[in-house]
DOKOLNU-674371 format. One record per atom (N, C-alpha, C, O, CB): chain; atom name; x, y, z. Coordinates in steps of 0.02 Angstrom, whole numbers. Each point is the difference from the previous one (the first is absolute). Glycine has a CB too. Layout:
BEGIN
 chaine atome      X      Y      Z
      A    CA      X      Y      Z
...
# end
This chain:
BEGIN
 chaine atome      X      Y      Z
      A     N    226   -430  -1923
      A    CA    -37     -6     55
      A     C    -49    -30     -3
      A     O    -37     16    -46
      A    CB     72     60     73
      A     N    -52   -117      7
      A    CA    -69    -15     26
      A     C    -15     45     62
      A     O     43      5     44
      A    CB    -35   -129    -87
      A     N    -76    160     47
      A    CA    -32      9     36
      A     C    -77     -1     52
      A     O    -55     16    -23
      A    CB    149      2    -44
      A     N    -86    -33    123
      A    CA    -81    -32     -1
      A     C    -44     70     72
      A     O     17     12     58
      A    CB     31   -207    -88
      A     N    -67    204     16
      A    CA    -20     24     89
      A     C    -56    -26     21
      A     O    -43     -8    -43
      A    CB     84    116     39
      A     N    -53   -125     60
      A    CA    -49    -29     32
      A     C    -25     55     33
      A     O     34     45     24
      A    CB      9   -154    -17
      A     N   -126    102     -7
      A    CA    -23     45     63
      A     C    -81     -5    -50
      A     O    -13    -34    -50
      A    CB    148    140    119
      A     N   -180    -59    -29
      A    CA    -71     -5     -8
      A     C    -28     56    -31
      A     O     34     50     13
      A    CB    -38   -115     78
      A     N    -43     76   -127
      A    CA     44     74    -44
      A     C    -50     32     15
      A     O    -32     29    -44
      A    CB    104    -55    -64
      A     N    -96     29    186
      A    CA    -50     67     45
      A     C     52     18     40
      A     O    -15     47     37
      A    CB   -115    -86    -22
      A     N    176     21    -10
      A    CA     68     19     54
      A     C     63     52    -29
      A     O     43    -12    -43
      A    CB    -63   -121     91
      A     N     13    178    -19
      A    CA      1     94    -11
      A     C     69     -8     21
      A     O     28     49     23
      A    CB   -156     27     14
      A     N    169   -149    -43
      A    CA     74    -10     30
      A     C      3    -26    -83
      A     O     -5     42    -45
      A    CB     25    -80    211
      A     N    -16     -2   -174
      A    CA     12    -49    -64
      A     C    -56     87    -44
      A     O     36     40    -29
      A    CB    -31   -250     80
      A     N    -46    218    -50
      A    CA    -20     54    -66
      A     C     85     43    -19
      A     O     23     12    -56
      A    CB   -189     23    112
      A     N    193    -21     -2
      A    CA     80     46     14
      A     C     39    -30    -28
      A     O     30     24    -48
      A    CB    -34     17    148
      A     N     10    -80    -86
      A    CA     75    -60    -32
      A     C    -37      9    -89
      A     O     25     30    -47
      A    CB      8   -170    184
      A     N    -80    111   -134
      A    CA     -8      5    -94
      A     C      9     54    -22
      A     O     38      8    -47
      A    CB   -115    -76     33
      A     N     47    119     41
      A    CA      4     54     -2
      A     C     87     28    -31
      A     O      8     18    -58
      A    CB   -121    -29    156
      A     N    153      9    -60
      A    CA     76      0      3
      A     C     23    -68    -42
      A     O     62     -5     -2
      A    CB    -57     71    129
      A     N    -37   -113   -158
      A    CA     27    -38    -24
      A     C     -9     35   -100
      A     O     32     10    -52
      A    CB    -58   -119    186
      A     N    -31    112   -108
      A    CA    -40     33    -78
      A     C     57     82    -12
      A     O     12     24    -55
      A    CB   -193    -74     88
      A     N    200     70     14
      A    CA     29     64     13
      A     C     70    -13    -44
      A     O     16     30    -52
      A    CB    -77      1    184
      A     N    100    -85    -98
      A    CA     48    -30    -43
      A     C     -9    -30    -66
      A     O     49      0    -37
      A    CB    -17    -13    134
      A     N    -69     -5   -113
      A    CA    -13    -40    -81
      A     C     27    -55     23
      A     O     34    -34    -38
      A    CB    -20    117    -65
      A     N    -28   -109    187
      A    CA     18    -83     -7
      A     C    -55    -56    -30
      A     O    -56     24      2
      A    CB    126      4    104
      A     N    -70    -62   -120
      A    CA    -44    -33    -29
      A     C    -30    -68     79
      A     O     37    -29     40
      A    CB     38     65   -201
      A     N   -123    -37    158
      A    CA     -8    -63     73
      A     C    -76    -32    -38
      A     O    -39     21    -42
      A    CB     98     61    194
      A     N    -57   -123   -123
      A    CA    -43    -66     17
      A     C    -49      6     61
      A     O     18    -30     51
      A    CB     80    -38    -96
      A     N   -167    110     49
      A    CA    -21     17     86
      A     C    -43    -66     26
      A     O    -58    -12    -18
      A    CB     41    159      2
      A     N     41   -173     46
      A    CA    -51    -96     16
      A     C    -27     72     72
      A     O     28     48     25
      A    CB     80   -250    -53
      A     N   -202    158     36
      A    CA    -29     47     36
      A     C    -38    -65     33
      A     O    -45    -32    -27
      A    CB     42    163    -46
      A     N     28   -142    130
      A    CA    -24    -52     59
      A     C    -65     -7    -21
      A     O     -6    -54    -28
      A    CB     76     85    131
      A     N   -132      4   -101
      A    CA    -48    -14     -2
      A     C    -25    -29    -39
      A     O    -53    -28     12
      A    CB     59     86     35
      A     N     41    -61   -141
      A    CA    -41     -6    -65
      A     C     69    -53     15
      A     O    -27    -36     42
      A    CB    -62    160   -133
      A     N    148   -147     86
      A    CA      8    -39      9
      A     C     39    -28     18
      A     O     43    -32    -29
      A    CB    -92     51     -9
      A     N     32     -5    124
      A    CA     10    -61     45
      A     C     79     24     22
      A     O     28     53    -14
      A    CB   -115   -162    -54
      A     N    110     58    105
      A    CA     64    -14     22
      A     C     -2    -71      3
      A     O    -52    -32      8
      A    CB     73    137     55
      A     N     47   -134    -71
      A    CA      4    -78     19
      A     C     67    -11     46
      A     O     54     29      2
      A    CB   -115    -69   -122
      A     N     33    -14    155
      A    CA     78    -19     61
      A     C     64     16    -26
      A     O     45     28     32
      A    CB    -93   -133     15
      A     N     53     80   -123
      A    CA     83    -22      0
      A     C     39     76      4
      A     O     53     11     29
      A    CB    -63   -137   -118
      A     N    -31    171     54
      A    CA     10     78    -12
      A     C     11     -2     58
      A     O     57    -14     22
      A    CB   -122     70   -108
      A     N      8    -43    129
      A    CA     17     55     79
      A     C     24    -56     59
      A     O    -12      9     59
      A    CB   -104     97    -79
      A     N    152   -165     -4
      A    CA     50    -17     45
      A     C     77      3     -8
      A     O     47     -6     39
      A    CB   -138    -55    -18
      A     N     84     75   -106
      A    CA     60     34     -3
      A     C     -7     92     38
      A     O     37     11     47
      A    CB    -11   -108   -173
      A     N    -58    137    109
      A    CA      3     50     51
      A     C      6     -3     74
      A     O     27     38     40
      A    CB    -80     -7   -121
      A     N     30    -68     86
      A    CA    -10    -37     85
      A     C    102     10     27
      A     O     29     44     31
      A    CB   -171   -185    -66
      A     N    164     74      4
      A    CA     61    -38      8
      A     C     54     49    -33
      A     O     58    -11     17
      A    CB   -116   -116    -19
      A     N     45    191    -53
      A    CA     68     51    -23
      A     C    -39     71     32
      A     O     27     51    -22
      A    CB     34   -118   -120
      A     N   -127     85    194
      A    CA    -11     46     28
      A     C     -4     29     61
      A     O     -1     60     16
      A    CB    -22    -85    -92
      A     N     17    -51    127
      A    CA    -62     -9     40
      A     C    -64     15     -4
      A     O    -24     38    -42
      A    CB     95    -33     90
      A     N   -105    -39      2
      A    CA    -63      8    -20
      A     C    -38     57     56
      A     O    -58     20     -2
      A    CB     63   -153    -56
      A     N     53    154    108
      A    CA    -17     52     27
      A     C      2     82    -51
      A     O    -25     55     13
      A    CB     68   -143     98
      A     N     -9     69   -158
      A    CA      0     56    -76
      A     C    -42    -11     -2
      A     O    -45     20     38
      A    CB    120     -7   -106
      A     N    -82    -61     15
      A    CA    -65    -24    -36
      A     C    -79     24     -2
      A     O    -42     23    -40
      A    CB    116   -106     62
      A     N    -66     62     55
      A    CA    -78     -9     50
      A     C    -17     72     -8
      A     O     55     28      2
      A    CB    -33   -126    105
      A     N    -74    149   -116
      A    CA    -35     76     10
      A     C    -41    -14     71
      A     O    -54    -30      7
      A    CB     33     71   -153
      A     N     58    -13    190
      A    CA     -2      0     80
      A     C    -64     53     -4
      A     O    -58      2     21
      A    CB    205    -24     30
      A     N   -110     57    -85
      A    CA    -24     87    -11
      A     C    -87    -18      6
      A     O    -36     21     46
      A    CB    152     44   -155
      A     N   -133    -99     67
      A    CA    -56     35    -46
      A     C    -82    -43    -11
      A     O     -3    -61     -8
      A    CB    124    111    -64
      A     N   -167    -18     73
      A    CA    -59    -11     23
      A     C     -8    -85    -18
      A     O    -10    -35     50
      A    CB    -37    175    -66
      A     N     48   -161    -21
      A    CA    -13    -71    -14
      A     C     40    -30     81
      A     O    -38    -18     45
      A    CB     41     19   -215
      A     N     59     -3    179
      A    CA     47    -36     58
      A     C    -57     31     58
      A     O    -18    -38     45
      A    CB    178     42    -94
      A     N   -186     62     45
      A    CA    -32     10     70
      A     C    -83     -4      5
      A     O    -26     20     52
      A    CB    132     59    -31
      A     N   -158   -113    -89
      A    CA    -27    -51     -3
      A     C      1    -76     39
      A     O    -46    -29     29
      A    CB     55    106   -115
      A     N     41    -91     79
      A    CA      1    -88     19
      A     C      3     15     55
      A     O     31     44     29
      A    CB     25   -117   -104
      A     N   -109     16    102
      A    CA    -21    -41     64
      A     C     82     31     56
      A     O     46     19    -36
      A    CB   -135   -164    -47
      A     N    100    147    142
      A    CA     50     18     62
      A     C     39    -75    -23
      A     O     61      4    -12
      A    CB   -143     79    134
      A     N     51   -145   -128
      A    CA     35    -59     20
      A     C     33    -11    -79
      A     O     46    -40      1
      A    CB   -134    -17    114
      A     N     75     82   -174
      A    CA     49     14    -60
      A     C     51     10      7
      A     O     44    -40    -15
      A    CB   -104     71    -28
      A     N     72     29     68
      A    CA     31     76      8
      A     C     58    -19     51
      A     O     45     42     -2
      A    CB   -163     43    -14
      A     N    128   -132     57
      A    CA     34    -22     52
      A     C     27    -28     -8
      A     O     14     13    -58
      A    CB    -55     -3    104
      A     N     82    -68    -24
      A    CA     63    -45     16
      A     C     20    -12    -84
      A     O     -8    -55    -25
      A    CB    -34    -17    162
      A     N     64    119   -169
      A    CA     11     42    -61
      A     C     79    -61    -37
      A     O     55     13     25
      A    CB   -109    156     44
      A     N     52   -226   -123
      A    CA     70    -34    -16
      A     C    -19      8    -54
      A     O    -53     22    -24
      A    CB    100   -101     99
      A     N     27     49   -108
      A    CA     -9      7    -86
      A     C    -53    -35    -19
      A     O    -32     21    -48
      A    CB    146    -14     20
      A     N   -138    -75     64
      A    CA    -60    -38    -20
      A     C    -78     19      6
      A     O    -59     -6    -17
      A    CB    144    -67     44
      A     N    -49     94      1
      A    CA    -75     55     40
      A     C    -25     54    -47
      A     O    -56     11    -22
      A    CB    108    -11    149
      A     N     10     34   -138
      A    CA    -28     60    -68
      A     C      5    -15    -54
      A     O    -42     26    -36
      A    CB     67     53     80
      A     N     15   -116    -72
      A    CA     12    -55    -70
      A     C    -82    -16      6
      A     O    -10     14    -59
      A    CB    161    -86     65
      A     N   -207     56     15
      A    CA    -44    -41     20
      A     C    -48     77     12
      A     O     -6     28    -54
      A    CB     78   -165    110
      A     N   -100    169     -8
      A    CA    -37     62    -32
      A     C     34     50    -44
      A     O    -17     55     21
      A    CB    -44    -65     76
      A     N    105     19   -152
      A    CA    -34     20    -53
      A     C     27    -42    -55
      A     O     25     35    -43
      A    CB    -47     79     86
      A     N     25   -182    -56
      A    CA    -34    -27    -53
      A     C    -91    -14      4
      A     O    -36    -32    -39
      A    CB    167    -19     24
      A     N   -153     99     91
      A    CA    -57    -27    -16
      A     C    -37     70    -30
      A     O    -47      7    -38
      A    CB     50   -118    131
      A     N     45    162    -54
      A    CA    -22     83    -17
      A     C     71     32    -14
      A     O     36     25     44
      A    CB   -152    -10     45
      A     N    131    -20   -161
      A    CA     67      3    -30
      A     C    -18     98     -6
      A     O     33     23    -47
      A    CB     -1   -184    -39
      A     N    -77    219    124
      A    CA     12     75     24
      A     C     55     -2     35
      A     O     47     38    -12
      A    CB   -156     -2     21
      A     N    110    -86     45
      A    CA     39     -7     58
      A     C     49     15     -7
      A     O     40     11     45
      A    CB    -85    -75    -12
      A     N     64     71   -136
      A    CA    104     -9     -5
      A     C      5     86     20
      A     O    -43     43    -10
      A    CB     93   -157   -128
      A     N     28    123    173
      A    CA     -4     89    -18
      A     C      1     14    -69
      A     O     27    -41    -37
      A    CB     36     75    135
      A     N    -85     15   -120
      A    CA     12     -6    -67
      A     C     54     92    -17
      A     O     26     45     33
      A    CB   -176   -151    -61
      A     N    140     90    -34
      A    CA     24    -42    -71
      A     C     41    -51     29
      A     O     25      6     56
      A    CB    -19     91   -147
      A     N      0   -146     56
      A    CA     68    -68     -1
      A     C     19     40    -79
      A     O    -42      4    -44
      A    CB    -12   -166    118
      A     N    117    187    -81
      A    CA     23    -10    -79
      A     C     63    -56      2
      A     O     50     -9     35
      A    CB    -83    148    -75
      A     N      7   -164     -7
      A    CA     77    -52    -30
      A     C     28     12    -41
      A     O    -39     -1    -47
      A    CB     11    -73     66
      A     N     87     89    -38
      A    CA     42     25    -61
      A     C     53    -43      4
      A     O     51      4     33
      A    CB    -79    115    -37
      A     N      5   -167    -41
      A    CA     50    -74    -37
      A     C     28    -22     73
      A     O     59      3     16
      A    CB     -1     43   -160
      A     N   -123    -74    195
      A    CA     22     -4     47
      A     C     23     17     62
      A     O     -7    -30     54
      A    CB     -4      5   -128
      A     N     47     91     57
      A    CA     -7     72     71
      A     C    -54     12     39
      A     O    -30     46    -29
      A    CB     86     18    -36
      A     N    -81    -75    105
      A    CA    -64     14     43
      A     C    -12     33     32
      A     O     38    -14     46
      A    CB    -44    -47    -49
      A     N    -37    123     25
      A    CA     10     39     30
      A     C    -82     21     18
      A     O    -41      8    -46
      A    CB    172     12     -4
      A     N   -148    -12    117
      A    CA    -71     15     31
      A     C     15     77      3
      A     O     55     28     -2
      A    CB    -91   -145     80
      A     N    -42    151    -72
      A    CA      3     58     11
      A     C     15     68    -56
      A     O     35      2    -51
      A    CB     -9    -78    152
      A     N    -43     99    -87
      A    CA     23     53    -76
      A     C     23     68     29
      A     O    -38     39     29
      A    CB    -62    -85   -120
      A     N    201     63     73
      A    CA     15     42     13
      A     C     44     23    -65
      A     O     43    -33    -29
      A    CB    -68      4    154
      A     N      2    100   -140
      A    CA     51      1    -66
      A     C     56      2     13
      A     O     16    -26    -53
      A    CB    -74     75     -5
      A     N    107    -42     84
      A    CA     89     -2     29
      A     C      4    -66    -25
      A     O     35     -6    -51
      A    CB    -14     78    173
      A     N    -60   -144    -87
      A    CA      4    -47     -6
      A     C    -15    -22    -65
      A     O     46    -26    -32
      A    CB    -54     29    138
      A     N    -48      2   -134
      A    CA     -2    -22    -89
      A     C     35     35    -46
      A     O     12    -24    -56
      A    CB   -116     -6     67
      A     N    128    108     14
      A    CA     78     29    -43
      A     C     53    -57      1
      A     O     31    -28    -45
      A    CB    -41    160     87
      A     N     11   -141     34
      A    CA     76    -31     -1
      A     C      9    -71    -41
      A     O     48    -24    -30
      A    CB    -32     80    154
      A     N   -105    -86   -109
      A    CA      5    -71    -37
      A     C     22    -10    -85
      A     O     38    -30    -38
      A    CB   -137     10    130
      A     N     32     82    -89
      A    CA     20     15    -97
      A     C     83     36    -24
      A     O     33      4    -52
      A    CB   -186     38     40
      A     N    158    -29     54
      A    CA     66     50    -28
      A     C     54    -41     -3
      A     O     53     28    -14
      A    CB    -84     80     65
      A     N     31   -192    -37
      A    CA     59    -61      7
      A     C      0    -32    -75
      A     O     37    -47    -15
      A    CB    -59      9    157
# end
């Protein structure tokens, strides 16, 4: 199984997810948005599969720091442009396990995903 976890190293939720994977002995690749960036095709797949409302983290400090004009009138295209300009706007972590993608970290969700 190919597993990639996307996020940033300073995110507490990403750390929890990585610790969970490590404790379960699950091998994964870590993709750091700050170092490795985020390409439009990958983001487009997430937005199409999960919805921009799920992928865009409106509760985080990165989103709250945006000017009001950028935070209003959101739709898929505007969300995609914002995320590509600032990948830390992605709700973290994004886990891709052989094409099955989930956002955020909940131990029960991860356990169900890896029990298949």
